[in-house]
C-alpha positions, 0 to 999 in steps of 0.5 A, a space after each residue: 665660923 658664924 659671927 656671935 649673936 651679939 656682934 652680929 646684932 651690934 653690927 646691924 644696929 650701930 649706924 641706926 642713930 645716924 640713919 634715923 637723923 637722915 630719915 627724919 628729914 625726908 619729905 612727905 612726897 618722897 616717902 609717899 613716892 617710895 611706898 607707891 614704888 614698893 607696892 608696884 615692885 611687889 605687884 611685878 614680882 608677885 610670882 617670885 615672892 610666891 615661889 620663895 614662899 613655897 620654900 617656906 611652906 616646904 620647910 615647914 612641912 618637912 619639920 613634921 616627920 611623924 604621921 600622928 602630927 598630920 593635922 598639926 602639919 596641915 594647920 602649920 602649912 596653911 598658916 605659912 602659905 601666902 596666897 595671891 589674895 594675901 599678896 593683893 592685900 599687902 600691895 593695897 595696904 602699902 598703897 593705902 599707907 603711902 596716901 596717908 597724910 604725913 604726920 611729921 612736922 604737923 603743928 598740933 598746938 600754937 600759942 603766943 605768950 604775953 611776952 610775945 614768945 610763940 610756942 608750938 608743939 610739933 610732931 617728930 619721929 620717935 627714932 629707932 623702933 624694934 618690931 618683934 613679930 610672930 605674924 604673917 608677911 602682911 605685918 612685916 610689910 605694914 610695919 616697915 611701911 608705917 615706920 618709913 612713912 612716919 620717919 622712923 628706922 624699923 628693926 624687924 625680927 620676924 618669925 623664922 617660918 617666913 625666912 625666904 618670904 621676908 627676904 623676897 619682900 625686903 629685896 623689893 623694898 630695897 630696890 624702890 628705896 635705892 631708886 628714890 634716895 632713901 638712906 641705906 639702913 632705913 630699915 633692918 631685917 634681922 635674918 638670924 632667928 636664934 632666940 638670943 637675937 630676939 632677947 638681945 634686941 629687946 635689951 638694946 637700949 643703946 640703939 632702940 627708942 621703943 619696941 613693938 610686939 606682934 605675937 602671942 602671950 608667951 612673946 609678950 611676956 618675954 618682952 615685958 620681962 626682958 625689954 630695956 626700952 619702952 614697950 610701944 605696943 603689944 596687943 595685950 589685955 582682955 576684951 569684955 562685952 556687957 549685955 545690959 538689962 534692956 538691949 535690942 536682943 537681935 542686935 546684941 547677939 550679932 555684936 557678940 558673934 561678930 566680936 568673937 567669930 569674925 577673927 577669933 585669934 585677933 587681939 580685939 576678939 571677945 574674951 569674956 561676955 558679961 550678961 545681965 541676969 534679967 535678960 540671961 534666960 532670953 538672951 543666952 540659950 539661942 546665942 550659946 547654941 549658935 556659938 557651939 553648933 554653928 561656929 564651933 566656939 568652946 564656951 566656958 561658963 559661970 555656975 549660973 550659966 551652966 545651970 541655965 544651959 544644963 539640959 543641953 547635953 541631954 538634948 543632943 547639943 555640945 555641952 558647955 564647960 564650967 569656967 575656972 578662975 583662970 578663964 576670967 584672966 585669959 586673953 584666949 586669942 582663939 575659938 574660946 569664950 568665957 560667959 558670966 551672968 552678973 546681977 547688974 552694971 555695978 557687978 559688970 564694972 567690978 568684974 572688968 576692973 578686977 580682971 584686967 588690963 582691959 584692951 577693948 570693952 563693949 556694951 549693948 544697951 538701949 539706956 543712955 545712962 548705962 552707956 555713958 556710965 560704962 564709957 566713963 568708968 571702964 579703963 580700956 584702950 577703947 570703949 564701944 557702945 552698940 558696936 563690935 569690939 573688932 572695930 577697935 582698929 586704926 582703919 575703923 577709927 579713921 586713922 588708917 593702918 596700924 601696927 597693933 593695939 596698945 593698952 599702955 598709959 604713958 604714950 598712946 592707948 588703942 591703935 598705934 598708927 602713923 600719928 602714934 609712931 611720932 612724939 611731940 617736941 616744943 618749938 618756940 620763936 622769940 625776939 630777944 625774950 629773957 627769963 626775969 629777973 635778968 642778972 645784968 643791970 639795965 644800966 649796962 644796956 643803957 651804957 652800951 646804947 649810948 656808945 653806939 654810933 
């Protein structure tokens, strides 16, 4: 008889707190050595991992039984299939994480108080972090590696489509961990995929210190509603880009195309393009034509943009679609872009404030005043001036790898990398300092000193 979900999860998690203490004490060189060993074992076992992935591909293919679902089946199979080049990326990413500086134990500030007390702030692991993911095995390997490097226990619940692939990756991680003395249970791969498992994990406030979400809007919404632990990262929020009244047109068009097309499903891919109406007639027609015809992006546009592009259908071009109010609130995570012409920077800023939260915001401008006002007034995890929104990532910001982007205000905004997977505690060194007034009279100390030989 199968163990009930709650008992299964409790059994996996009950030792996490003890393991977290041991894992936090691992030295930086040991953690780096383990991760390099993991990457080497993945390289040696690549053929086996790809063979296990073939089982996942076959299972996904068999789940589509009707002929009319052929296109959906092809897309699903392509999503699940792990290629040699993707394996190479996983291996390189783990080697890269292994070489990153260890954040644990770093002293971020130190000051000596007037009474001689030396007060420091020191980075320490958060503890036990749950990761709920719908993404590829790269995210699986990266999440476990980053948590291990930052001294955190990782409780990972992945998508069932990669069941056999995850088990093959997990086996290589465990072999390397045992070889180098990493405590058993330094990460937990949840192998059961019932919906109740994910829900119970979100509610495991007794075991988890934080949770990370890697998936679509539906998963993010479920975690926001069900989680009983702090949400560290969820890749949520909109990405806006504003074209100011005096941009470099060619640079601005390249920025928009890169922000939208380079990886249309990414969380920092462009959702809403705001264009100053003074440059709209010059800027939008060639850009929209390229988006529609060359890159197959579906464009949802405001009435002014629809009127500007009104002749497109008559000239043989694919027509744009009138935007609805919902479009301005949607993180599309796919080949759809909302376009709106605005009167000025004031209207652009008002639009971004109204249609939030904003994960990433960009501006294309040659005006210093516009750039500085935009960076000051936009409340986003990252604001980029004359740069693609796709650069909002840990590697682009010099942080190394990350487990996603956060729009939250209470821990860290932007990429959640090694440093953001730690928190800070105070450590103070003294030489007998007391909080005054001390309740024991000074005469008492004088009497004690007189009695000493």
